[in-house]
TORPATOR-371125 format. One record per residue (C-alpha): x, y, z. Coordinates in steps of 0.1 Angstrom, whole numbers, plus 2048, in hexadecimal, padded with zeros to 3 digits. Example, Ala and Ser with C-alpha at 12.3 -4.5 7.8 and 13.67 -1.06 7.14 Angstrom:
87B7D384E 8897F5847 
***
This chain:
93A83E8DE 91D8408C6 9128218B3 91682188D 8F7824877 8E1805873 8EA80084E 90F7FB854 9147E1870 9117BB873 8F47AE887 8EA79189D 8DC77188F 8B776F887 8A47638A5 889752891 88B72D890 877727871 85472A864 83772587C 81E709875 80071385F 7E5726871 7C1723864 7B373F87A 7BD76086A 7BB77488B 7D175B89D 7EA75A880 7ED78087F 7EE7828A5 80B7698A7 81F77D88E 81979E8A0 82378D8C1 8447818B1 84B7A48A4 8467B48C6 85C7998D5 8787A08BC 8777C58C5 8857BB8E7 89C7A08D9 8BB7B58D4 8B87B88AE 8C37D889E 8A67D6886 8867C387F 8747C185E 84F7BB85A 8407B4837 81C7BD834 8047B4817 7E87CD80F 7D07D382C 7E37BD845 7E27D6862 8047E685B 7FA80786B 7EA7F5888 80B7E388E 81F80388D 8088128A7 8097F48BD 82F7F18BA 8338168C3 81D8128E2 8307F38EB 8528058EA 8448248FB 83680E918 85980091C 867823921 8778268FF 8778478EB 8718428C6 86E8538A5 85584888B 85E84E866 84285084C 845858827 82A873823 81988D839 7F987B833 80885B843 81686F860 7F587F868 7E385D865 7FC84D87D 7F886A896 7D2866895 7D484189A 7EE8428B6 7DF85F8C9 7BD8508C7 7C782D8D2 7E28378EC 7DA85B8F8 7F2855915 8118558FF 8218778FB 82187D8D6 8328978C0 82F8A089B 84F8AD88B 8468C386D 8528DC854 84D901858 82F902840 81C8E5850 7F98EC85B 7EB8D1873 7D08BD863 7AE8B6873 7BB89487E 7D88A4891 7C38C08A0 7AB8A68AD 7C589D8C7 7CF8BC8DA 7EA8A98EE 7FE8A38CF 81A8BD8CD 8248CB8AB 8468DB8A6 85F8E388B 87E8DA8A0 8868B98B0 8928CB8D0 86F8D88D5 8628B48D7 87D8A78EF 86389F909 84E8898F1 8528648F3 84885F8CF 8508778B3 842872890 84D88386F 85487C84A 87586D83F 87C88E82D 8788A184D 88D889862 8A988D847 8AB8B284F 8B68AC873 8DA8B487C 8DA8A489E 8C58908B6 8C186A8BA 8A68518C6 8AB82E8D3 8908218BB 88182989A 86381B888 86481F862 84181D852 83D81582D 86180B82D 8607FB80A 85581D7FC 87382E80C 8938337F7 8B2825806 8C5846804 8AA85581A 8B0839834 8D5840832 8CF86583A 8BB85D85A 8CC83C866 8E284F87E 8C485C891 8BA83A8A0 8CA81B8AF 8B08018A7 892800890 8737EF885 86C7F085F 8487EA854 83D7EA830 82C7D9812 8467C97FA 82C7C47DF 8237E87D8 8338057C6 8598087C9 86A82A7D0 86B83F7B1 87F85D7A4 87B877789 8A0876780 8B385B76D 8C0840786 8D0826770 8F383177A 8ED82279D 8DD801792 8EE7E37A1 9017F67BC 8FD7EB7E0 8F380E7E9 8DC8157CC 8C68327D9 8A88267C5 8A68057D7 88D8047F3 89A809817 8917E6820 8A37D5803 8C37E780A 8C07E282F 8BC7BC82B 8D87BB811 8F07C982B 8E07B7849 8D379683D 8CF788860 8B47A086B 89378F874 87879385A 85378D862 83678B84B 812794854 7FE777847 7DB786844 7CA7A2830 7AD7B1843 7A47C8827 7A27B1809 78479A808 786775802 77F77B7DD 79E7917DA 7B97857F2 7C27667DE 7C37797BD 7DA7947CB 7EF77B7DF 7F57657C1 7FD7827A9 8127987BE 81E7837DC 8267617CD 8407577E7 831768806 80C762802 7F176E81A 7CD766821 7AE77B825 7A2783848 77E77B83E 76E75D82D 75775A80E 735769817 74277E834 73F79D81E 7237A6806 71C7C37F0 6F87CA7E7 6E67E57D3 6C77F87E0 6BC7FF7BC 6B77E77A0 6CC7EA780 6C07F275E 6D37D774C 6EE7ED73E 7127E073B 71B7F7758 7017E676E 70C7C4763 7307CC76C 7267D978E 7107BB795 72D7A478C 7447B67A3 72A7B57BF 7257907BB 7497857B6 75F7A17C2 76D7A879F 7627B577D 7747BC75D 7627D7748 7727D0727 7727EA70B 77A7E06E7 79E7DC6DE 7AD7FC6D1 7CD8116D4 7C58326E4 7D28516F4 7DB84E719 7BC861722 7A684970F 78485B70E 76F83B70D 78382B72A 78184B73E 75C84E739 756829742 76B82C761 75884B76D 73683D763 73B81D776 743830796 725847792 70E82A78A 71B8187A9 7108357C0 6EF8397AD 6E58157B6 6E981B7DB 7038007E5 7027F1807 7207DF816 71D7C282F 73C7B7841 74B7AD862 74A7D286B 7247D4866 70D7E184B 71180483C 70981681C 72681C804 7288417FD 7408557E7 75B856802 75D830801 76282E7DB 7838347C9 78E8357A5 7B382D79D 7C883377E 7EC833774 7F1858769 7E787A776 7D8885755 7C2866756 7B8870779 7AF89376E 79A887751 78786F767 78088A781 7728A0765 75D883758 74E87C77A 73E89F77D 7288A879B 71988479C 73B8777A7 7428917C2 7558817DF 7638647CB 7898617CF 79B8617AE 7C185E7AF 7E084C7A2 7ED82C7B1 80983E7C2 7F18547D5 7D78387DC 7F28237EC 7E981B810 7C582580D 7A581080F 782811800 7647FB7FD 7637FB7D7 77D8057BD 77C80B798 79E807787 7A9813764 7C37F875B 7E5807755 7E97F4734 7C77FC725 7C9808701 7EF809700 8057FF6E2 8227F56F9 8287E871C 8427FF72C 8537F974D 83E81375D 81D803753 8297E075A 8357E777D 8257CD793 8227E47B1 80C7FC79D 7F27E2794 7F57D37B7 7EB7F57C7 7CE7F97AF 7C17D67B5 7C47D57DA 7B17F47E8 78F7E57EC 77C7D3807 75F7C77F2 7637CA7CC 77A7D77B0 7707DF78D 78C7E0773 7877F5753 79D7EA736 79D7E7711 79F7C4703 7C17B86F7 7D77BC716 7E2797717 7EC7996F2 7FF7B96FA 8127A8715 81A78B6FF 8277A36E4 83C7B66FC 85179F713 8687B172B 8857C271B 8927D373A 8B87CE73E 8C47B5758 8DE7C576E 8F77B3784 8F17B97A8 8CC7C37A4 8B57AA7B6 89B79B79E 8797A77A8 85D78D7AB 84478D79D 84C7A277F 8317B8770 82B7A2752 824783768 80E797781 7F97A7765 7F3785755 7E9776776 7D079177E 7C279275A 7BD76C75B 7A7770779 79478E76B 78C77A74B 77176775F 761788769 761799747 7447AF73D 7487BC71A 73F7E1715 71F7E7702 
***
């Protein structure tokens, strides 16, 4: 008799006995949590949840857990949210564990990327039956949802907080036990249709897969990775306090372990001053005069592009625990809230900014750079809408960097926040999200105030 889907059955009690004592060594603290996660995979639980702050080694954990289960003779499916994430996991898993038979389940129009083609042993197919001999099969949640039959003893769900609960319900019958890994502080699932009719319901499709999973199965073990290996010591406390107030984390490096230097001297411009502030402290706020503007604010767009170009012109060199290397365009990103802002910034960059990544927070999620330049979502606005106040959006934008982040914004955002307290309706049955966007924005802006460079 087949077992019912994971989301609909009671579960065994949590095997965890309470929080572990504080650990001052980041590597040991992270290693202990990973060991506990792997132990729970063999503990008889139907599901295990792992919360991961930005840059905590989430993908590394997914790869290690997959290899651990494969070595134990288990067949498993891995669920990612985008084709980009699938290809990245294939590259990581095939590169680290070439002995594991690996399959890539894809749609008919999929063309294998360079990362997949680099591993000839990886088999790509459109039907699950064609990958029956592969120990590990990886695909997007949307692709898994198209399957009519087939099951696996184990599943690993990557970026589980960005997965809608209705998508989990569609694939829950495909596996018996699962590991859910994701970042609870970043962007929630979104939809282009009105979803208020489901708000407060236990099966609200717009809630994340993890939140609905835990609502139905409160005794599942939940682990939290305690260290960010991406964020420097200058950024980890800021991001932790603003976006993870109850599940804080620490940086994997200490003050002074990372340095950003310039090969060329500046010319004393406000752009140079902002870049030098960011290199010295990890943060800079390039503040334009207060003004209500169009969304594609020409001055803000120009400043954002000019800062990134000026950064490259000064020949930045990054020193870190990984060694010393020049920061080229591929290691620089510009983030904004809207696609039209992204298009305007790309146009403003011109040929001098070739190779710089420019994208929205949604698409930058999960990616890492040495230096980022961010156009603040509330810059120049007359109001503070739910979209622009969403804490996950600012969290993504402020947590992509290994060395420094420069925020471009018009003056007056704190006053805007004070004038527009949250007016979102409070619905019964909807968990209150902490922190809310108002509080998170105020926290980040309070820190940036000490690194303010007024535009000339």
